C-alpha positions in Angstrom: 35.4 -61.2 -53.6 33.8 -57.9 -52.7 30.8 -57.6 -50.6 28.9 -54.8 -52.4 25.3 -55.8 -53.5 26.4 -55.2 -57.2 29.3 -57.6 -56.8 26.9 -60.3 -55.2 24.5 -60.1 -58.1 21.9 -57.5 -56.7 22.4 -53.8 -57.5 19.1 -52.5 -55.8 17.5 -49.2 -56.8 14.3 -47.9 -55.0 12.1 -49.3 -57.8 13.8 -52.4 -59.4 16.5 -54.8 -58.5 19.2 -55.6 -61.2 20.3 -59.2 -60.9 23.2 -61.1 -62.7 23.7 -64.8 -63.4 26.2 -66.8 -61.7 29.0 -68.6 -63.7 32.4 -69.9 -62.6 32.1 -68.4 -59.2 31.2 -64.9 -60.4 28.1 -62.8 -61.0 28.1 -61.7 -64.6 25.8 -60.1 -67.3 24.8 -61.9 -70.4 27.4 -61.7 -73.2 24.9 -60.2 -75.5 24.1 -57.6 -72.9 20.3 -58.4 -73.1 18.0 -58.5 -70.0 14.3 -59.4 -69.3 11.8 -58.1 -66.8 10.6 -60.0 -63.7 7.2 -59.1 -62.3 5.3 -59.2 -59.1 2.1 -61.2 -60.0 0.0 -59.4 -57.5 0.8 -56.0 -58.7 1.9 -56.7 -62.3 4.9 -54.3 -61.6 8.4 -55.0 -62.7 10.5 -55.9 -59.6 13.8 -57.0 -61.2 15.8 -57.2 -64.4 17.8 -60.4 -65.1 20.3 -61.3 -67.7 18.8 -62.9 -70.8 21.5 -65.7 -71.4 22.1 -67.4 -74.6 24.3 -70.0 -76.1 27.6 -68.3 -75.4 26.7 -67.9 -71.7 25.5 -71.6 -71.6 28.9 -72.6 -73.2 30.9 -70.7 -70.7 28.9 -72.2 -67.9 29.4 -75.7 -69.1 33.1 -75.1 -69.6 33.3 -73.6 -66.0 31.6 -76.9 -64.8 33.8 -79.3 -66.9 36.8 -77.5 -65.5 35.7 -77.7 -61.9 34.8 -81.4 -62.4 37.9 -82.5 -64.3 40.7 -80.2 -63.7 40.0 -78.7 -60.3 39.0 -82.0 -58.9 35.4 -81.8 -57.8 34.9 -85.3 -58.9 37.6 -86.3 -56.4 36.4 -84.4 -53.4 35.4 -86.7 -50.5 31.9 -87.5 -49.9 32.2 -86.2 -46.4 33.3 -82.7 -47.7 30.5 -82.7 -50.3 28.0 -83.6 -47.5 29.4 -80.8 -45.3 28.8 -78.2 -48.1 25.2 -79.4 -48.6 24.6 -78.9 -44.9 26.1 -75.4 -44.9 23.7 -74.7 -47.9 20.8 -75.8 -45.7 22.0 -73.7 -42.9 22.1 -70.7 -45.1 18.6 -71.2 -46.3 17.4 -71.6 -42.7 19.1 -68.5 -41.6 17.6 -66.4 -44.5 14.2 -68.0 -44.4 12.2 -64.9 -44.0 14.1 -63.0 -46.6 14.0 -66.0 -49.2 10.3 -66.5 -48.6 9.4 -63.0 -49.0 11.2 -62.9 -52.2 9.7 -66.1 -53.5 6.1 -64.8 -52.7 6.9 -61.5 -54.5 8.3 -63.3 -57.5 5.7 -66.2 -57.8 2.5 -64.8 -56.2 2.1 -67.7 -53.7 0.9 -67.1 -50.2 3.9 -66.3 -47.7 3.0 -69.2 -45.5 3.6 -71.6 -48.5 6.7 -70.0 -49.4 8.1 -70.3 -45.8 7.2 -74.0 -45.9 9.0 -74.3 -49.2 12.1 -72.8 -47.6 11.9 -75.4 -44.8 11.4 -78.2 -47.4 14.4 -76.9 -49.5 16.7 -76.8 -46.5 15.6 -80.3 -45.5 16.4 -81.6 -49.0 20.0 -80.3 -48.8 20.4 -81.8 -45.3 19.0 -85.2 -46.6 21.5 -85.4 -49.5 24.2 -84.1 -47.2 23.7 -87.1 -45.1 23.3 -89.5 -48.2 26.6 -88.4 -49.8 28.6 -90.7 -47.5 26.1 -93.6 -48.3 26.6 -94.1 -52.0 27.8 -97.6 -52.1 29.3 -100.0 -54.6 28.8 -103.8 -54.5 31.1 -106.9 -54.6 29.8 -109.9 -56.8 30.9 -113.5 -56.4 32.0 -114.7 -59.8 33.1 -118.2 -61.1 36.6 -117.3 -61.4 39.7 -116.8 -59.3 39.0 -113.0 -59.1 37.4 -110.3 -57.3 34.5 -108.4 -59.1 32.9 -105.4 -57.9 30.8 -102.4 -59.1 31.6 -98.8 -58.4 29.3 -95.8 -58.6 30.8 -92.6 -60.1 29.5 -89.2 -60.9 28.4 -88.6 -64.6 30.1 -85.3 -65.0 28.3 -82.1 -66.0 24.5 -82.1 -65.4 22.2 -79.7 -67.0 19.0 -78.9 -65.0 15.9 -76.9 -66.0 13.4 -76.1 -63.2 9.7 -74.7 -63.4 8.4 -71.6 -62.0 5.7 -73.1 -59.5 8.3 -74.0 -56.7 11.5 -72.2 -57.6 13.9 -72.7 -54.9 12.5 -76.0 -53.9 12.7 -77.6 -57.4 16.2 -76.2 -57.6 17.0 -78.0 -54.4 15.5 -81.3 -55.8 18.0 -81.2 -58.5 21.2 -79.4 -57.2 21.4 -81.4 -53.9 21.5 -85.0 -55.4 23.8 -84.0 -58.2 26.3 -82.6 -55.8 26.0 -85.5 -53.5 26.8 -87.8 -56.4 29.9 -85.5 -57.1 28.5 -84.0 -60.4 29.1 -80.3 -61.4 25.9 -78.4 -62.4 24.6 -75.9 -64.9 21.0 -75.0 -63.9 18.4 -72.8 -65.6 15.7 -71.4 -63.5 12.3 -70.5 -65.1 12.4 -67.0 -66.7 9.4 -65.9 -64.6 10.9 -66.9 -61.2 14.7 -66.8 -61.0 15.2 -64.4 -58.1 15.5 -66.8 -55.0 18.0 -69.1 -56.7 20.2 -66.0 -57.8 19.9 -64.9 -54.2 21.0 -68.2 -52.9 23.9 -68.1 -55.2 25.3 -65.2 -53.2 26.1 -67.7 -50.6 27.8 -70.5 -52.7 31.3 -69.2 -52.3 30.8 -68.9 -48.5 29.6 -72.5 -48.0 32.6 -73.8 -49.7 31.4 -74.6 -53.2 34.4 -74.2 -55.6 34.0 -72.0 -58.6 32.2 -73.7 -61.6 30.6 -76.4 -59.6 27.1 -74.8 -59.5 26.4 -72.4 -62.4 23.1 -70.4 -62.8 22.2 -69.2 -66.3 19.1 -67.3 -66.7 17.1 -66.8 -69.8 14.1 -68.4 -71.6 13.8 -71.9 -73.1 14.8 -71.3 -76.7 17.7 -68.9 -75.7 19.4 -70.8 -72.8 17.3 -73.9 -72.2 17.8 -75.4 -75.7 21.7 -74.7 -75.9 22.1 -76.5 -72.5 20.2 -79.6 -73.7 22.2 -79.8 -76.8 25.7 -79.0 -75.5 27.9 -82.1 -76.1 29.6 -81.8 -72.7 26.6 -82.0 -70.8 26.2 -85.7 -69.8 22.6 -85.6 -68.3 19.6 -83.4 -68.3 17.0 -83.1 -65.6 13.8 -81.3 -66.4 10.6 -80.6 -64.7 7.8 -78.9 -66.8 5.4 -79.5 -69.6 5.0 -82.7 -71.6 5.4 -80.6 -74.7 8.9 -79.3 -73.7 9.7 -82.7 -72.4 9.2 -84.2 -75.9 11.5 -81.5 -77.3 14.1 -82.3 -74.9 14.0 -86.1 -75.5 14.3 -85.3 -79.4 17.2 -83.0 -78.8 19.1 -85.4 -76.3 18.6 -88.3 -78.6 21.3 -87.3 -81.0 24.0 -87.5 -78.4 22.4 -90.4 -76.5 22.2 -88.1 -73.4 20.8 -89.3 -70.2 17.4 -87.7 -69.5 15.0 -87.6 -66.5 11.7 -85.8 -66.9 8.9 -84.8 -64.6 6.2 -83.6 -66.9 3.1 -83.0 -64.8 -0.2 -84.6 -64.7 -4.0 -84.8 -64.4 -4.2 -86.6 -61.2 -7.4 -88.3 -60.1 -8.6 -87.6 -56.5 -11.0 -90.5 -55.8 -13.7 -90.3 -53.1 -15.6 -93.4 -52.1 -18.9 -92.9 -50.3 -17.4 -94.6 -47.1 -14.7 -91.9 -46.8 -14.6 -89.4 -43.9 -16.8 -86.7 -45.5 -15.4 -83.5 -44.1 -11.9 -84.5 -44.5 -12.5 -85.7 -48.1 -14.1 -82.2 -49.0 -11.0 -80.4 -47.5 -8.7 -82.9 -49.5 -10.4 -82.1 -52.6 -10.0 -78.4 -52.1 -6.5 -78.5 -50.9 -5.5 -81.0 -53.7 -6.8 -78.6 -56.4 -6.3 -75.0 -55.0 -3.0 -75.3 -53.0 -0.4 -72.9 -54.7 -3.2 -71.5 -56.9 -3.5 -74.9 -58.6 0.1 -74.5 -60.1 1.0 -77.9 -59.0 2.0 -80.7 -61.3 0.4 -83.3 -59.0 -2.7 -81.3 -58.5 -5.7 -83.7 -57.7 -8.0 -81.6 -60.1 -9.9 -84.6 -61.5 -12.2 -85.3 -58.5 -14.0 -88.6 -58.8 -17.0 -88.8 -56.5 -19.1 -91.9 -55.9 -22.8 -91.2 -56.7 -24.1 -91.9 -53.4 -22.5 -88.7 -52.1 -22.0 -86.8 -55.3 -24.5 -84.0 -54.9 -23.8 -83.5 -51.2 -20.2 -83.4 -52.0 -20.4 -80.9 -54.9 -22.5 -78.5 -52.6 -20.0 -78.8 -49.7 -17.1 -78.2 -52.0 -18.6 -75.2 -53.6 -19.6 -73.7 -50.3 -16.1 -74.0 -48.9 -14.5 -72.8 -52.0 -16.4 -69.5 -51.6 -14.6 -68.9 -48.4 -11.0 -69.2 -49.9 -9.5 -65.7 -49.4 -7.7 -64.5 -52.6 -5.1 -61.6 -52.2 -1.5 -60.7 -52.4 0.8 -63.4 -51.2 2.5 -61.2 -48.5 -0.9 -60.6 -46.8 -1.0 -63.3 -44.1 -4.7 -63.7 -44.5 -4.4 -64.8 -48.0 -5.1 -68.5 -48.9 -4.8 -68.2 -52.6 -2.7 -65.8 -54.6 -2.5 -64.7 -58.2 -1.2 -66.9 -61.0 2.5 -66.5 -62.0 2.0 -64.5 -65.1 -0.3 -62.7 -67.4 0.3 -65.5 -70.0 -0.6 -68.1 -67.4 -3.7 -66.3 -66.4 -4.8 -66.0 -69.9 -4.2 -69.7 -70.6 -6.3 -70.7 -67.6 -9.0 -68.2 -68.7 -9.2 -70.0 -72.0 -9.9 -73.3 -70.2 -12.5 -71.7 -68.2 -14.2 -70.6 -71.4 -13.9 -74.1 -72.7 -15.2 -75.5 -69.3 -18.4 -73.6 -69.4 -19.2 -75.2 -72.7 -18.5 -78.7 -71.4 -19.9 -78.8 -67.9 -21.8 -77.1 -65.1 -20.2 -74.4 -62.9 -20.7 -74.8 -59.1 -18.5 -71.8 -58.1 -16.1 -69.4 -59.7 -15.4 -69.6 -63.5 -13.8 -66.1 -64.0 -11.6 -63.3 -62.7 -12.3 -61.8 -59.3 -13.6 -58.1 -59.6 -12.2 -56.9 -56.3 -8.6 -56.5 -57.9 -7.6 -53.7 -60.1 -4.2 -55.3 -60.6 -2.8 -58.8 -60.4 -3.2 -62.1 -62.4 -6.0 -63.5 -60.3 -8.3 -66.2 -61.1 -11.3 -67.4 -59.0 -11.3 -70.8 -57.5 -13.5 -72.7 -59.9 -15.3 -76.0 -59.5 -17.0 -77.7 -62.7 -19.3 -80.6 -62.1 -21.1 -83.2 -64.1 -17.8 -83.3 -66.2 -17.2 -86.2 -68.8 -13.9 -87.6 -68.4 -13.2 -87.1 -72.1 -13.9 -83.4 -71.8 -10.9 -81.0 -72.4 -10.9 -79.8 -68.7 -10.7 -83.4 -67.6 -7.8 -84.5 -69.9 -5.6 -81.4 -70.3 -3.3 -80.0 -67.6 -4.7 -76.6 -66.7 -2.2 -75.6 -64.1 -4.6 -73.2 -62.3 -7.3 -73.3 -59.7 -9.8 -75.5 -61.7 -11.5 -78.5 -60.3 -13.4 -81.1 -62.5 -15.8 -83.2 -60.6 -16.8 -86.5 -62.2 -19.2 -89.0 -61.0 -18.6 -92.8 -60.7 -20.8 -95.7 -59.5 -18.5 -98.4 -58.3 -14.9 -99.3 -57.7 -14.3 -100.7 -61.2 -15.6 -97.5 -62.9 -13.5 -95.4 -60.6 -10.4 -97.2 -61.7 -11.2 -97.1 -65.4 -11.9 -93.4 -65.4 -8.7 -92.6 -63.1 -6.6 -94.5 -65.7 -8.1 -92.9 -68.7 -5.7 -90.1 -69.0 -2.3 -89.7 -70.9 -0.7 -88.9 -67.6 0.4 -90.8 -64.6 2.1 -88.7 -62.0 0.0 -88.9 -58.8 -3.4 -90.1 -57.5 -5.3 -90.3 -54.2 -7.9 -92.6 -52.8 -10.3 -91.7 -49.9 -12.0 -94.7 -48.1 -12.3 -96.3 -44.7 -12.0 -99.7 -46.3 -8.3 -100.7 -46.2 -8.9 -103.8 -48.5 -10.6 -101.4 -51.1 -7.7 -98.9 -50.6 -5.1 -101.4 -51.5 -7.0 -102.8 -54.5 -7.4 -99.4 -56.0 -3.7 -98.5 -55.2 -2.4 -101.5 -57.1 -4.8 -100.8 -60.0 -3.9 -97.2 -60.4 -1.2 -96.2 -63.1 0.5 -93.5 -61.3 4.0 -93.0 -59.7 2.7 -91.6 -56.5 -0.6 -92.7 -54.7 -2.0 -91.2 -51.4 -4.6 -92.9 -49.2 -6.8 -90.5 -47.3 -4.5 -87.5 -48.0 -3.4 -85.3 -50.8 -0.1 -83.8 -51.7 2.2 -84.9 -48.8 5.8 -85.0 -50.2 8.8 -86.2 -48.3 12.4 -86.1 -49.4 12.8 -89.6 -48.3 10.4 -91.0 -50.9 10.6 -91.3 -54.8 8.8 -88.7 -56.9 8.0 -89.2 -60.7 5.4 -90.6 -63.0 4.1 -93.1 -65.4 3.2 -92.6 -69.0 3.2 -89.0 -70.3 4.2 -87.8 -66.7 7.8 -88.7 -67.6 10.4 -91.1 -66.4 13.2 -91.1 -63.9 12.8 -90.5 -60.2 13.7 -87.6 -57.8 14.0 -87.6 -54.1 15.2 -90.4 -51.9 18.1 -92.6 -53.0 16.4 -92.7 -56.3 17.2 -89.0 -56.9 20.9 -89.4 -56.5 21.1 -92.5 -58.6 20.0 -90.4 -61.6 23.6 -88.8 -61.5 25.6 -91.9 -61.2 27.3 -94.1 -63.5 28.1 -97.9 -62.7 31.5 -99.2 -63.4 32.3 -103.0 -63.2 35.8 -103.8 -62.0 37.4 -107.3 -62.4 40.7 -108.0 -60.6 42.3 -111.3 -61.6 43.9 -113.5 -59.0 44.9 -116.4 -61.2 48.7 -116.4 -62.0 47.9 -117.9 -65.5 44.5 -116.8 -66.4 44.7 -117.1 -70.1 45.5 -120.0 -72.4 44.4 -121.4 -75.7 42.4 -124.4 -75.5 
């Protein structure tokens, strides 16, 4: 394989980088020849052109993955070797941390410090599953016969994966790493808004020892590339992170083939503050839970439930601190909140801001900052006196918008918290450990934090209840999503069968 930038997938010009997708160990253009533009959200400038893949490209990638899995023998590669490959991917991410973080920020708009943290998290994810690859165990069961019975865990085959634009390289790690640890081959489609860091990482796949076809990266939009991936008959499993609307489409399309599906579909997470909580930490937790990553977080604690004893004080303190959040380009080290990922997302959030002004009171923000001539910026916004039935309290906005809702007592807090179609995450702030555990048990959410908001570790399961999807990522739960279970019965009786 040549080492020119064009051969690796990046033919850079002084203005725009031209990327290619990665199929069967090679960087290739879309068979139809189409491309699409990728933007810098802070300047609205085109920074790259990427192939617009379609059904033919998906079919080629799936065939390459099938060939790698069955014919080239990836399914039989030892767990030790799979683990070593995953460790080497982690090493590449760590050695290119600065480059990848800068590219992530240019492509997504998030602050550079957050991108650097994401690179560390992505590397840790590959390391975790590199270690877990050798710890996928079967089980021996005692049965009432002269026999040995045991269960084996085997890789499913070709896994199709579709990732969102809010944490591009990290969400790819959450899916690629457990699939490879299990022994599956992968066809992954990054979000069309943010494909660059995964394509950059793919330049290292050959060097880390990944055989051709084991991981394939197809770029394109949902209808053009995502839908064909979901419906392809040789794809055994689909893993998707994104909106509930698209998740429902995937379920319907996968149902015809009874394809295995895992879905992480976002949420409208309650962040509950009791009057006995540490007040300063609580205010910081409310702001961080809503405004980190510009609010483009599936688990954002944007429904802030505050006990009436501290309600007015809390709203005033949160509004005062929100005014100090520095907006700006992600590459500026002083920036705390960057632009949203696209003009489409900025306009979508602006629509919710308009709706919110008719549903509640505005404590701070509520529009676009005037200091920027370019960039898809939205002010950090706090609505208060919000009814939990309001649109801004029920629908996932995916932007820097907080809805503050008062409650009187524990029972009311639980009722309001659970009164949502979603159930991804929640947080409880109190010094009373007994109250904390009562509320934790009552909440309908897949992740519950106590006196914290948003800590995420690869060792622990991630996923939701209700409309937030099903299946779990991370921890040993993540690798189980890519495994089949086979029962084996070995007869030890010389005359086991007779007519009675």
